[in-house]
C-alpha positions as CSV (number, residue, x, y, z in Angstrom):
1,M,13.3,26.9,17.7
2,P,15.9,26.6,14.9
3,V,15.1,24.5,11.9
4,P,17.6,21.7,11.4
5,D,19.6,21.7,8.2
6,M,17.6,20.2,5.3
7,F,18.4,16.6,4.6
8,R,19.3,15.8,1.0
9,I,18.4,12.2,0.6
10,K,15.4,10.6,2.4
11,I,14.5,6.9,2.3
12,C,10.8,6.6,3.3
13,G,8.4,3.8,4.3
14,L,10.7,1.7,6.5
15,T,8.9,-1.1,8.3
16,D,11.6,-3.5,9.5
17,F,14.1,-2.8,12.3
18,E,17.3,-4.4,10.8
19,N,16.4,-3.2,7.3
20,A,16.0,0.4,8.7
21,I,19.4,0.2,10.5
22,A,21.1,-0.8,7.2
23,V,19.4,2.1,5.4
24,A,20.6,4.5,8.2
25,H,24.1,3.4,7.5
26,S,23.8,3.8,3.7
27,G,24.7,7.5,3.5
28,A,21.1,8.7,3.4
29,D,20.4,11.8,5.5
30,A,16.9,11.0,6.7
31,I,14.4,8.1,7.1
32,G,10.6,8.3,6.8
33,L,8.3,6.4,9.1
34,N,4.8,6.1,7.7
35,F,1.9,6.1,10.2
36,F,-1.0,6.3,7.6
37,P,-3.4,3.3,8.3
38,G,-4.2,3.1,4.6
39,S,-0.6,2.6,3.5
40,K,1.1,-0.7,2.6
41,R,4.2,0.8,4.2
42,R,2.6,1.6,7.6
43,V,5.1,0.9,10.4
44,D,4.1,-0.6,13.7
45,I,4.7,2.0,16.4
46,D,6.7,-0.4,18.6
47,I,9.1,-1.1,15.7
48,A,9.2,2.6,14.8
49,E,10.2,3.5,18.4
50,K,12.9,0.9,18.3
51,I,14.2,2.2,15.0
52,A,14.2,5.8,16.1
53,N,16.0,5.1,19.4
54,F,18.8,3.3,17.5
55,V,19.4,5.8,14.6
56,R,18.7,9.0,16.5
57,G,21.5,11.5,15.8
58,E,22.7,9.5,12.8
59,V,19.9,10.4,10.4
60,Q,16.9,12.8,10.7
61,I,13.7,11.0,11.5
62,V,10.6,12.1,9.6
63,G,7.1,11.1,10.7
64,L,4.6,10.8,7.9
65,F,0.9,11.4,8.6
66,V,-2.2,11.5,6.3
67,N,-5.2,13.4,7.7
68,A,-4.3,12.3,11.2
69,T,-5.7,14.1,14.2
70,E,-3.7,16.5,16.3
71,G,-3.8,14.1,19.2
72,D,-2.5,11.2,17.1
73,I,0.4,13.2,15.8
74,R,1.2,14.5,19.3
75,Q,1.1,11.0,21.0
76,T,3.1,9.4,18.2
77,H,5.8,12.1,18.5
78,Q,5.9,11.7,22.3
79,R,6.9,8.1,21.7
80,I,9.2,8.4,18.6
81,G,10.7,11.9,18.8
82,F,10.7,13.3,15.2
83,D,13.0,15.8,13.6
84,W,10.3,16.6,10.9
85,I,6.6,16.1,10.6
86,Q,5.4,15.3,7.0
87,L,1.7,16.1,6.4
88,H,0.9,14.0,3.3
89,G,-2.9,14.3,3.1
90,D,-5.4,17.2,2.8
91,E,-4.3,19.1,5.9
92,S,-5.0,22.8,5.9
93,R,-2.6,25.6,6.5
94,E,-4.2,26.2,9.9
95,F,-3.8,22.6,10.9
96,A,-0.1,22.7,10.0
97,E,0.4,25.8,12.0
98,T,-1.4,24.2,15.0
99,I,1.0,21.2,14.8
100,Y,4.0,23.4,14.6
101,E,2.9,25.7,17.5
102,E,2.3,22.7,19.7
103,L,5.3,20.5,18.9
104,H,7.9,23.1,17.6
105,I,9.0,20.6,14.9
106,P,9.6,21.7,11.3
107,I,6.6,20.9,9.0
108,M,6.9,19.5,5.5
109,V,3.7,19.6,3.5
110,A,3.1,17.3,0.5
111,S,1.3,18.5,-2.6
112,R,0.4,16.1,-5.4
113,G,1.2,18.0,-8.6
114,S,-0.1,21.4,-7.9
115,L,0.3,23.9,-5.0
116,S,-3.2,25.3,-5.6
117,R,-4.8,23.5,-2.7
118,W,-2.2,24.9,-0.3
119,E,-2.2,28.4,-1.9
120,N,-6.0,28.6,-1.5
121,S,-5.9,27.4,2.2
122,P,-6.6,30.3,4.6
123,G,-3.9,31.6,6.9
124,S,-0.4,32.8,6.7
125,F,1.7,29.9,8.0
126,Q,4.6,28.9,5.8
127,P,5.8,25.3,6.0
128,H,9.5,24.7,6.4
129,A,9.5,22.5,3.3
130,F,7.3,21.4,0.5
131,L,7.3,17.9,-1.1
132,M,6.0,17.2,-4.6
133,D,4.6,13.8,-5.2
134,A,2.9,12.3,-8.3
135,A,-0.8,13.2,-8.7
136,V,-2.7,9.9,-8.8
137,Q,-6.5,10.0,-8.3
138,G,-7.6,8.6,-4.9
139,A,-4.0,8.0,-3.7
140,F,-1.9,9.8,-1.1
141,G,1.5,8.9,-2.6
142,G,3.5,5.7,-2.6
143,T,2.2,4.8,-6.1
144,G,5.5,4.7,-7.9
145,Q,4.2,7.0,-10.6
146,L,6.6,9.6,-11.9
147,T,6.1,13.2,-10.9
148,D,5.9,15.8,-13.6
149,W,9.5,17.2,-13.6
150,K,8.7,20.2,-15.7
151,L,5.9,21.2,-13.3
152,A,8.2,20.5,-10.3
153,A,10.9,22.8,-11.7
154,T,8.4,25.7,-11.7
155,W,8.2,25.5,-7.9
156,Q,11.7,27.1,-7.8
157,G,10.1,30.4,-8.6
158,V,7.4,30.3,-5.9
159,P,8.6,32.6,-3.0
160,E,6.9,30.5,-0.3
161,V,8.8,27.4,-1.4
162,T,12.1,27.9,0.4
163,R,12.9,24.1,0.6
164,F,11.6,21.7,-2.0
165,V,11.6,17.9,-1.8
166,L,11.1,15.9,-5.0
167,A,9.4,12.5,-4.7
168,G,7.3,10.2,-7.0
169,G,8.7,7.5,-9.2
170,L,12.4,8.0,-8.4
171,H,14.8,5.1,-8.5
172,P,18.6,4.6,-8.9
173,K,18.6,4.8,-12.7
174,N,16.7,8.2,-13.0
175,I,17.6,10.0,-9.8
176,A,20.7,11.8,-11.2
177,E,18.6,13.0,-14.2
178,A,15.8,14.1,-11.9
179,I,18.1,16.2,-9.8
180,Q,19.7,17.8,-12.8
181,A,16.3,18.6,-14.3
182,V,14.5,19.9,-11.2
183,R,17.3,21.0,-8.8
184,P,15.4,20.2,-5.6
185,S,16.6,20.8,-2.1
186,A,16.2,17.1,-1.4
187,V,14.8,13.9,-2.8
188,D,12.5,11.2,-1.3
189,V,12.2,7.6,-2.4
190,A,10.2,4.6,-1.1
191,G,9.1,2.0,-3.7
192,G,12.0,2.7,-6.1
193,V,14.5,1.1,-3.7
194,E,12.4,-1.9,-2.6
195,F,12.4,-5.6,-3.4
196,S,9.6,-6.3,-5.9
197,G,6.4,-7.2,-4.1
198,K,7.8,-6.4,-0.7
199,P,6.5,-2.9,0.3
200,G,8.5,-1.4,3.2
201,I,11.5,-3.7,2.7
202,K,14.4,-2.0,1.1
203,D,16.8,-3.7,-1.3
204,M,20.2,-2.4,0.0
205,A,21.9,-2.7,-3.4
206,K,19.2,-0.3,-4.8
207,V,19.5,2.0,-1.7
208,E,23.2,2.3,-2.0
209,A,23.0,2.9,-5.8
210,F,20.3,5.5,-5.2
211,V,22.3,7.3,-2.5
212,S,25.5,7.3,-4.5
213,A,23.8,8.6,-7.7
214,A,22.0,11.3,-5.7
215,Q,25.1,12.4,-3.9
216,G,27.0,12.7,-7.1
217,A,24.2,14.7,-8.8
218,F,23.8,17.1,-5.9
219,A,27.6,17.7,-5.9
220,Q,27.5,18.4,-9.6
221,I,24.7,21.0,-9.5
222,K,26.3,22.7,-6.5
223,T,29.5,23.3,-8.6
224,S,27.7,24.1,-11.9
């Protein structure tokens, strides 16, 4: 099964239908729906299904899971229909391969700071994309902490990392600098485009500013 073209700009952690539709019309390439029970941005599956049915074909739909079971991921995909599966916990290489072999959906694996956990995981499966998030003790992302850009830039030299998504602490005012410094394949934002104190609800002024700045930065590094 061919892997879809990699999105460039992903807005993650959507929880409200009308807000998600506005985000899908903002120029972003992908939206992330978070199904981790421990997340403040967990989306209700009925709302997620409604969002997916409305935006399908307009943006890519990414399902985010943290240490979920194979059955949970399969059942959720059957209802939503994802373009990508994002494994954002401590999942092994073998687990990622199992999910791909069963669902035939591209797999994006998140690492918090270092690739060492993944590199030491047995097996030969190579994900279709890696995502770097900030390393915060006891957290699986969504902290708003800034990722180490110098460390992130070193991922460009790792043969296994053919597609690389930068996340962690991004917002409209630093996204252009981040793209210039790291040169990722794509960027991912959640809290950096939200209303203060309202996890999962995006401030459309911030979303549009983020998308515009990211698009400009990607265009610049493409021609440089």
